[in-house]
Backbone bond lengths (Angstrom), bond angles and torsions (degrees), N, CA, C in turn:
res aa  C-N    CA-C-N  psi(-1)  N-CA   C-N-CA  omega(-1)  CA-C   N-CA-C  phi
1 M - - - 1.481 - - 1.497 108.75 -
2 R 1.266 123.94 148.41 1.298 128.97 -178.60 1.643 110.88 -105.44
3 Q 1.347 114.77 132.06 1.379 113.84 176.39 1.475 110.57 -68.40
4 T 1.302 123.05 140.00 1.308 123.23 169.09 1.574 116.08 -143.64
5 A 1.334 119.81 174.23 1.405 122.95 -173.33 1.630 106.85 -93.60
6 L 1.308 114.74 90.95 1.486 113.29 170.19 1.516 116.04 -140.92
7 I 2.670 116.89 -133.75 1.627 154.64 120.69 0.373 107.82 172.06
8 L 1.564 163.66 170.41 0.712 109.48 -108.00 0.947 159.18 114.59
9 A 1.371 83.29 -153.15 1.301 94.95 -162.09 1.462 108.08 -39.22
10 L 1.105 114.80 146.87 1.466 106.96 -170.81 1.530 116.99 -139.48
11 L 1.216 121.80 -22.91 1.423 116.80 -178.43 1.650 115.74 -138.21
12 A 1.206 115.43 168.16 1.513 119.45 178.75 1.523 112.42 -163.50
13 S 1.303 111.05 169.92 1.464 118.75 -175.53 1.586 110.27 -139.84
14 T 1.322 119.33 117.61 1.419 111.45 -176.73 1.583 111.57 -114.58
15 G 1.357 115.23 -22.62 1.420 116.87 -174.30 1.497 113.15 90.90
16 L 1.415 116.09 -8.42 1.458 124.19 -172.95 1.532 108.34 -95.73
17 A 1.276 120.08 158.10 1.271 126.38 -178.09 1.599 111.85 -83.33
18 H 1.265 114.15 -16.53 1.595 119.27 -176.25 1.485 104.42 -113.47
19 A 1.332 117.19 162.50 1.392 127.32 -172.59 1.581 103.19 -76.47
20 A 1.387 114.15 145.99 1.358 117.12 177.77 1.563 106.07 -133.48
21 P 1.454 117.05 148.11 1.420 118.25 -176.00 1.594 105.47 -87.13
22 A 1.311 110.28 153.35 1.453 124.13 173.50 1.518 108.57 -69.05
23 D 1.321 120.37 147.21 1.473 122.31 172.97 1.515 109.34 -80.99
24 P 1.347 116.61 121.43 1.401 121.47 -170.13 1.542 110.65 -77.39
25 S 1.280 117.97 -23.37 1.471 119.62 178.18 1.624 113.13 -78.48
26 K 1.270 114.12 -14.23 1.544 116.60 176.27 1.439 114.48 -118.21
27 S 1.386 119.27 -4.90 1.396 117.57 -177.75 1.618 113.70 -102.17
28 S 1.285 115.18 160.88 1.441 115.62 -175.89 1.516 112.45 -152.73
29 L 1.312 119.18 149.68 1.475 119.55 177.10 1.537 101.55 -135.36
30 K 1.326 114.46 120.28 1.452 119.04 -175.82 1.507 111.00 -122.15
31 F 1.341 116.72 161.85 1.511 120.59 171.26 1.529 108.66 -139.76
32 A 1.358 106.27 151.61 1.592 114.95 -179.62 1.529 108.83 -136.05
33 F 1.380 118.76 144.90 1.534 122.77 -178.08 1.518 101.15 -161.64
34 T 1.250 119.35 174.50 1.317 125.45 175.75 1.577 108.41 -123.16
35 Q 1.391 112.86 135.60 1.410 122.92 177.73 1.553 103.02 -123.68
36 M 1.413 110.22 120.33 1.548 124.18 -179.50 1.557 103.52 49.48
37 N 1.363 111.90 49.26 1.513 120.97 170.25 1.568 111.32 67.96
38 V 1.329 117.99 13.98 1.451 120.37 179.83 1.510 107.43 -114.05
39 P 1.377 119.04 125.69 1.429 123.82 -179.14 1.379 112.50 -61.26
40 V 1.383 122.91 134.12 1.396 130.42 172.45 1.436 115.25 -126.37
41 E 1.370 117.20 126.89 1.399 120.42 179.88 1.502 110.73 -114.17
42 G 1.348 118.23 143.13 1.319 120.33 -179.75 1.663 108.69 -144.39
43 Q 1.285 109.35 -179.77 1.503 113.19 179.62 1.500 112.22 -147.47
44 F 1.279 118.54 150.79 1.593 122.05 165.67 1.444 108.05 -97.54
45 K 1.421 111.13 118.00 1.377 117.37 -168.74 1.500 113.45 -87.72
46 K 1.405 122.53 -9.15 1.400 132.24 175.64 1.348 116.73 -122.27
47 F 1.374 129.93 129.53 1.311 127.77 163.84 1.601 111.02 -158.41
48 A 1.347 113.41 171.82 1.458 115.31 178.12 1.567 101.32 -132.12
49 A 1.355 112.93 126.23 1.467 121.54 177.06 1.489 110.67 -122.58
50 D 1.269 121.01 130.11 1.400 129.73 171.83 1.505 114.73 -118.13
51 V 1.112 125.15 124.39 1.463 126.18 -170.39 1.538 113.08 -133.86
52 A 1.289 114.91 134.02 1.497 117.61 163.69 1.574 106.37 -127.69
53 F 1.135 120.52 115.45 1.472 120.41 -175.26 1.620 110.35 -156.46
54 D 1.240 114.56 130.76 1.486 124.11 175.80 1.486 107.69 -116.38
55 A 1.402 116.68 117.00 1.496 120.71 179.96 1.425 111.34 -57.36
56 N 1.372 121.25 -27.61 1.508 126.56 178.89 1.565 110.58 -75.59
57 K 1.273 118.63 -27.66 1.388 126.84 177.72 1.604 118.49 -125.68
58 P 1.240 117.16 58.34 1.444 113.67 -170.15 1.460 116.47 -64.80
59 E 1.308 121.50 -22.02 1.306 125.05 174.98 1.572 114.71 -57.37
60 A 1.187 115.50 -17.73 1.555 122.50 -174.71 1.525 106.71 -102.07
61 G 1.284 122.78 7.73 1.421 120.01 -177.54 1.502 120.03 -76.95
62 K 1.215 118.04 163.58 1.425 122.22 -178.29 1.667 110.00 -151.83
63 V 1.257 121.19 138.87 1.324 123.02 -176.61 1.639 106.16 -145.30
64 S 1.360 115.46 133.57 1.377 118.95 168.00 1.456 112.62 -133.45
65 I 1.326 114.31 124.70 1.540 122.31 -176.38 1.383 110.89 -123.68
66 A 1.406 116.21 137.51 1.518 120.13 172.61 1.534 101.28 -130.15
67 V 1.399 110.82 131.55 1.476 115.09 177.47 1.583 111.13 -111.58
68 D 1.171 121.97 127.92 1.439 127.27 176.78 1.496 109.62 -79.26
69 L 1.366 115.58 99.25 1.442 126.69 -175.18 1.565 110.26 -64.03
70 V 1.360 118.21 -32.32 1.314 123.60 179.04 1.617 113.06 -62.05
71 A 1.285 114.20 -26.26 1.433 120.37 173.33 1.556 118.47 -90.80
72 A 1.422 115.54 24.05 1.303 123.28 -178.85 1.585 106.37 -71.59
73 D 1.286 119.14 141.33 1.478 121.30 176.00 1.509 109.05 -126.36
74 A 1.269 122.88 117.18 1.404 127.06 172.70 1.471 116.29 -106.65
75 G 1.304 114.42 12.14 1.485 119.61 172.77 1.454 114.39 105.92
76 S 1.398 122.29 -19.03 1.534 121.25 -178.50 1.532 102.41 -140.73
77 S 1.357 114.03 152.96 1.361 125.22 172.90 1.701 110.55 -57.11
78 D 1.353 114.99 -39.65 1.464 118.35 -178.50 1.573 110.03 -67.76
79 A 1.270 117.39 -43.50 1.482 125.16 175.86 1.467 110.02 -58.74
80 N 1.358 116.57 -48.21 1.414 120.82 -174.96 1.538 110.51 -68.71
81 Q 1.238 121.86 -38.06 1.456 124.93 169.78 1.486 116.47 -59.51
82 A 1.445 114.53 -41.07 1.435 123.44 -179.02 1.566 106.69 -63.87
83 M 1.277 113.75 -44.99 1.555 117.08 -176.76 1.436 112.26 -60.35
84 Q 1.353 120.07 -14.84 1.452 117.30 -179.76 1.631 110.42 -95.58
85 M 1.212 115.60 -7.81 1.497 119.53 -179.61 1.587 111.83 -68.12
86 K 1.286 108.50 158.68 1.454 115.90 179.08 1.539 119.20 -49.29
87 E 1.328 110.54 -34.01 1.506 115.32 178.69 1.310 115.80 -75.37
88 W 1.308 124.26 -19.98 1.410 130.99 177.84 1.461 110.95 -102.07
89 F 1.392 123.95 -110.91 1.409 124.53 -175.75 1.510 113.04 -87.02
90 N 1.310 123.35 -8.85 1.445 126.95 178.75 1.471 108.23 46.23
91 T 1.379 117.44 57.20 1.466 120.02 -174.40 1.570 112.19 -66.85
92 A 1.228 118.01 -18.45 1.631 114.24 175.09 1.511 109.29 -69.02
93 A 1.268 115.94 -29.92 1.518 115.90 -175.38 1.615 109.26 -99.80
94 F 1.428 112.73 -35.42 1.455 116.47 -178.16 1.512 109.17 -129.70
95 P 1.270 120.11 80.07 1.470 122.79 -172.52 1.534 112.61 -73.47
96 K 1.379 123.83 -11.10 1.434 125.31 -172.10 1.608 107.90 -132.51
97 A 1.290 112.06 147.19 1.495 120.57 164.73 1.540 100.40 -107.38
98 T 1.408 108.72 152.03 1.508 109.62 177.61 1.573 108.20 -141.68
99 F 1.328 114.91 161.11 1.426 127.90 174.67 1.422 109.48 -142.34
100 T 1.364 121.92 129.03 1.361 125.04 175.69 1.515 106.80 -134.74
101 A 1.276 120.46 131.49 1.432 122.85 -177.78 1.574 110.14 -132.81
102 T 1.346 113.27 145.03 1.551 116.53 169.41 1.546 106.21 -137.61
103 Q 1.312 119.56 8.07 1.437 121.26 176.66 1.604 109.33 -118.05
104 F 1.264 108.47 117.40 1.515 117.80 -175.39 1.522 104.91 -133.50
105 K 1.368 115.14 141.50 1.435 121.83 172.94 1.586 112.47 -140.61
106 S 1.290 112.20 143.37 1.477 116.54 176.18 1.445 109.26 -74.96
107 L 1.367 113.36 142.38 1.484 123.29 173.06 1.576 108.54 -109.15
108 G 1.269 115.30 -1.11 1.521 118.13 -177.33 1.519 110.34 98.00
109 A 1.371 111.30 155.12 1.501 116.90 167.52 1.506 115.80 51.51
110 G 1.366 119.51 41.48 1.326 123.02 175.60 1.551 112.50 81.10
111 K 1.316 123.00 9.59 1.390 129.38 -175.03 1.459 107.55 -109.86
112 F 1.412 117.12 138.52 1.425 124.13 -179.07 1.545 111.59 -138.96
113 Q 1.302 111.84 174.90 1.431 119.00 172.23 1.461 114.32 -141.00
114 A 1.243 119.30 131.27 1.419 121.67 177.07 1.475 110.68 -110.56
115 T 1.302 116.15 134.71 1.496 119.49 176.65 1.551 106.61 -123.58
116 G 1.430 110.10 129.97 1.492 115.62 -176.76 1.471 108.52 -156.03
117 Q 1.303 106.81 -160.17 1.606 113.88 177.98 1.531 108.46 -109.71
118 F 1.331 111.41 128.52 1.397 120.21 176.85 1.541 107.31 -107.06
119 G 1.329 115.28 130.63 1.401 121.49 172.31 1.562 115.81 -118.46
120 L 1.354 109.56 132.66 1.538 114.59 -174.61 1.613 101.88 -150.04
121 K 1.352 118.01 130.68 1.373 123.38 172.17 1.493 120.15 49.20
122 G 1.362 115.90 31.62 1.441 122.65 172.87 1.541 109.77 98.86
123 K 1.308 118.66 0.38 1.416 124.30 -176.30 1.520 108.47 -114.71
124 T 1.273 123.24 138.69 1.419 133.38 179.70 1.489 109.09 -127.61
125 A 1.406 121.35 129.48 1.318 125.43 174.99 1.473 112.63 -156.29
126 S 1.402 117.72 164.09 1.489 119.03 -178.57 1.472 110.04 -72.02
127 L 1.333 112.54 145.56 1.522 119.92 -179.29 1.554 106.69 -144.41
128 S 1.267 110.41 130.76 1.542 117.82 172.68 1.495 111.06 -101.66
129 V 1.326 117.67 131.00 1.461 125.96 -179.80 1.394 117.35 -124.37
130 P 1.364 118.65 115.14 1.443 116.82 178.51 1.455 114.23 -82.47
131 F 1.277 121.25 153.13 1.464 121.30 -175.89 1.622 111.27 -163.31
132 T 1.342 116.07 153.86 1.329 118.91 179.39 1.696 108.40 -110.35
133 V 1.359 110.92 162.05 1.416 116.24 178.82 1.502 107.99 -127.79
134 K 1.329 117.12 124.40 1.472 123.35 173.83 1.475 113.08 -124.95
135 P 1.317 108.89 115.97 1.629 111.20 178.16 1.524 109.16 -70.24
136 D 1.391 109.67 151.89 1.445 122.53 178.04 1.577 106.23 -137.31
137 A 1.232 119.58 155.63 1.434 125.90 -178.97 1.521 108.49 -55.56
138 A 1.354 122.54 -36.45 1.279 125.36 -178.40 1.572 117.42 -94.90
139 G 1.244 118.00 -7.00 1.479 122.71 -176.01 1.549 107.61 166.18
140 Q 1.308 111.51 -149.28 1.580 117.83 -179.68 1.545 106.19 -138.98
141 W 1.350 107.69 148.93 1.489 120.63 178.20 1.475 106.65 -106.40
142 F 1.388 116.98 139.84 1.423 124.72 176.10 1.475 107.63 -127.76
143 E 1.385 112.19 129.54 1.502 114.21 -175.50 1.533 109.20 -141.19
144 G 1.197 119.80 151.71 1.412 124.59 -174.81 1.594 113.51 -176.81
145 S 1.288 116.25 170.70 1.453 120.87 170.74 1.486 106.98 -154.88
146 F 1.342 107.11 153.33 1.547 114.19 175.12 1.447 108.70 -152.70
147 P 1.306 115.84 158.87 1.544 122.46 176.40 1.508 111.08 -89.75
148 L 1.370 112.64 145.64 1.421 121.76 170.98 1.625 111.12 -126.20
149 S 1.214 117.68 134.11 1.461 120.93 165.48 1.595 112.74 -75.22
150 R 1.211 117.87 110.52 1.560 116.30 -177.92 1.528 112.72 -68.23
151 L 1.437 114.25 -31.32 1.454 116.96 174.46 1.489 113.76 -70.01
152 A 1.198 121.93 -31.16 1.408 127.38 173.26 1.497 115.10 -56.03
153 W 1.414 114.41 -32.52 1.477 126.16 -179.99 1.465 112.10 -103.78
154 K 1.308 119.23 7.81 1.460 122.80 170.90 1.675 106.23 75.39
155 V 1.315 118.10 19.64 1.487 115.06 -177.96 1.489 109.72 -94.21
156 G 1.300 118.04 108.05 1.443 126.45 -170.05 1.553 110.76 97.98
157 E 1.282 112.76 70.80 1.428 118.66 -178.13 1.560 109.75 -93.60
158 G 1.384 114.47 168.59 1.461 121.03 171.26 1.592 104.85 68.85
159 E 1.262 113.47 -130.77 1.471 120.18 -174.91 1.483 111.99 -59.06
160 W 1.384 115.40 -28.76 1.411 123.29 179.20 1.520 121.34 -73.90
161 S 1.327 108.71 -6.00 1.440 117.32 -175.80 1.645 108.83 -82.12
162 D 1.272 119.33 -0.45 1.469 124.33 173.73 1.488 108.25 -82.29
163 V 1.377 107.42 111.55 1.487 119.85 -177.39 1.562 111.16 -70.53
164 G 1.294 119.29 -6.35 1.432 122.77 176.97 1.563 111.34 -78.02
165 T 1.446 115.13 -29.22 1.436 119.08 170.03 1.423 114.22 -83.72
166 V 1.364 116.83 -55.46 1.545 119.62 177.83 1.522 108.50 -121.14
167 A 1.291 119.61 112.92 1.456 118.08 177.70 1.524 115.83 -51.36
168 D 1.359 113.72 153.13 1.472 119.05 177.72 1.515 113.47 -70.13
169 A 1.262 116.06 -40.53 1.461 121.00 -176.94 1.484 114.15 -75.35
170 V 1.436 109.94 130.81 1.495 123.27 -170.61 1.572 97.23 -124.65
171 Q 1.275 119.57 129.07 1.561 124.65 175.94 1.531 101.47 -103.51
172 V 1.391 116.86 126.18 1.366 120.09 -179.87 1.484 101.08 -111.49
173 K 1.420 118.44 135.89 1.380 123.38 -176.06 1.610 107.63 -132.06
174 F 1.378 114.15 131.00 1.517 115.55 -179.57 1.401 109.50 -129.22
175 K 1.369 111.32 154.89 1.528 120.45 179.64 1.601 97.69 -143.65
176 L 1.342 122.22 113.90 1.436 126.50 173.68 1.540 110.55 -117.43
177 F 1.380 111.85 136.81 1.446 112.90 173.18 1.648 103.01 -115.76
178 I 1.320 108.80 132.69 1.541 113.79 -179.60 1.495 100.48 -118.99
179 P 1.398 117.63 114.08 1.455 118.34 178.63 1.499 106.51 -77.70
180 K 1.424 103.70 163.54 1.516 117.23 179.60 1.421 111.70 -69.33
């Protein structure tokens, strides 16, 4: 797996029988939430994504994504350091978030859904992720977004579990480019 600048980002389609890595210079994995009713956006700057997906045969797709949580960027050094603490991502014990999927279905008009196993902070559970596929002369673009409950994944424990301070809902947005 190749390290890239993304979370995400989560899915891709190459039309190839083998897995292909996302282009790190064109791909991104971002997150958004509110803290004290103020919108906050951030991104995961490093990830590895290997994808085998043919839009004409989505049922044969496979994706494996690993996100380097230490490379999370919430816009300030204080926030970035806090995210690594035990109460948040606990990167000393759980340095990566993962998503692996082998169940894909077409939703029509270039839209798909992947269902797989998402792992974060020592917990693994099923997750369905909607995404779109757009061909490009040099490859394909895969974009989507989905909500996560940070409290369901024990992100922001203890005093940080108060949703009046930091909202429970986190929107994850991804954009992956898979070159031909």
